N, C-alpha and C positions, 0 to 999 in steps of 0.2 A: 241141270235145270236152267232155264233161261230167265227166270224171274226170282226175286226174293219174296218169300211169303212172310209178310209182316203183320202181326196182330195189333190192332188198335182198339181202344175202348170207345164205344159209341159208334160214330160214323167215320168214314174216310175223308171227310171234308178237310179243307186246309187247316192245319194246326201245327203246333211245335212238334207233336208226336209224329204226324205224317211227314213233316220235314225231315226228321231224323231217320225215318224209314227210307226216304228218298236219298238222303245223304249216304246211307249205308249202301243202297243200290248203286249210287254213283261210284263209290269206292270199289265195288265188285265188278262193275260192267263198264269200265273205261269212261267214266263220267256220265253215263246214261242213267239219269236218276228216274226215268220213267218206268224202268223195268221192275216194278213192284206189283205184287198181287196182295191187296189189302184183305185181311180177314177181320171182319168186324166182331168184336167181343162185347158182351153186355157187362155193365158195371158189377153184376153179380157173379161173374165168372171168377171164382176164387181158386180153382184148381189149375193154376197156370203151369205148374211144374209138370202135370200130366200131359197137357197140350204140347209143351215143349219136348218132353221126353218121347212122346208118340210121333213127333214129326208133323203134327197138324199145322204148326207154324215154325219158321226158322228163328224168329225173334219176336218179342212183344215190346212195343214202344208204349211209354206212359205207365209202366209197371211201378207200383209204389215200393220203394226200397223196404225190404222185410228181412231182418236178420234170421228170423225163424225159418225161412225157406232156403237160406244159403247154407244148407247142410245136406249130408247124405244119410238117409235113414234105413235101418234094417227093414227088409220086406220079403214076402214070399214070392214076389214077382221077379221076372228076369228083365233086365233093362234092354230096350231096343237098341239097334245100332243106328245112331244118329250121325255118326262121323263119316260113314261110307268106308270104314276100314274093316268091316266084317267082324266086329267084336261085340261082345255083350257082357254085362256084369250081373251074374246071378246073385240073388240074395240081398240086393240093395235097391232102394228107390231114390233116384238121383234128386239132388236139390236144384236150386235156381241160382245162376250166377248173374250178378248185376253190374252194369257199367257204372262209370262215374255219373252221379245224378246230373241232369241238365236243367232241372227246374225245381225250386223250393217254394212252397206255399208260405203263407203268413207265419211268422215265427219259426221258419224252417220246417213246417209241417209237411207231411206227405211228399218227400222228395221223389221226383219222377226219374226213372232210369230206363235203360233197355235191358230186357231180361232174356237170358239164353239158358239152355240146358247145361248142367255141369258135366254131362257125359262127353261133351266135346270141348275140351279145354282150349284147343287152338281157336275154335270159332268164338268162344267167349272172350278170349284175349283180343281177337281181331275186332269184335264189336266194341269192346272197351276202348281200344286205341283209336277207333274212328271217332267216337264221341270226344275223347281227349284231344284228337287232332283239331276239331273245330274250336276248342277252347284255346289250344296252343296258337292257332292261327290268329285269333283276336289278340292274344297277348303280344304277338310279334308283328302285328300290323299287316297280316296277310289276308287279302280279300279275294272274292271270286274273280275280280278283274286282274289280279296279279298273282294268281295261283302258283306260278312258276317258282315263287319264293318258298313254297312249302317243301318239306324234306322228302326225299325218296326213302323207301323202306325196303330192306332186304330180308327181314325176319320171316315173312310169309312166302318167300320165293319170288322169282322174277316176274311172274304174272301180276303180282300185286305190288310191284314197286311203286306204282303211282296211286296207291290206295288213298293217301291223304289228299293228293291233288284232285283225284276223282270226286271225293266228297266235297271239297271246297268249290270245284267248278259246278257241281250239281246243285248245292244249296247255300254255299257261302260259309263264312266263319260263324262263331257263336252269336256275335252281335247282329249279323245279317239275318240269321235265323230268328232270333228273338224279335228284332224289329219288324220282320215280315209278319209276325203273329201278335203284334202289340195290342191290336184291338181286342184280343181274347185273353190277354195276360195283364197282370197288374204292372204299374210302372216299375222299371227295373231297379232293384236295390238289394241290399243284404247279400246273401249267398249267391244271388243271381248276377252279381258283379264280379269282374275279374279282380283277383286279389293282387293289388299292386304294391302291397306293403304299407299303405297309408293308414288303414284302419283294420282292426281285427274282425274276422268274420265268424262270430261265435253263434252257436246254436244251443241256447239254454234248454230247449225242450228235449235234449237227449236223455234227460232223466224222467220224461213223462211216462204215463201208464203204458202206452203202446210199446215203448222201448223196454220197459220192465217185463211186459208179457212176452216179448220176443226173447229176451234173455232167459226168462224162466223156462220157456219151451226148449231153448237151445240146450239147457243143462239137464233136461229130463232123460236124455238118451245116453 
């Protein structure tokens, strides 16, 4: 396939979510961040695991981190082959893998991340490290103008050795991405800041009702 199929909630207008789709495309296609096919999702699309497992989208940006989806459940269905390896997993309905969150709401509510199918662990790891690469770049002062300072990567084979550089060239480091979308985001603070060791970045709402519900669902199975 010549394009990344990236699901976004709402429209594909400029946003931090579409920027992460483009950063991921840049990492895949030698810094060409335009090679994205956006799939617009409604806010009511709750069955994201089925969309990912069926291959309707490769990744979903702006997915709310949900521990209840990050599991594999018993099922009468047979999992599709999403990795291209010609394999399937009978008897299980795959869960959703989440990247490092790239945006936290007020009081750390609703952390946004990129979501992938757990059926393809390599792809989920790839997406996770692309997001982490933008954060690492800001921590180390690497921007889109001096992308050469970012690290080469051998883990995913020689084709993707420049995966971090492609993402940084395409959309920049985390600060560049955030600042590009500042008109639609709150002033940067809390967990949306790089942790430089000066202040703790705590999330008191980890014990809120949504977390308790996710934990309760997790231990049902």
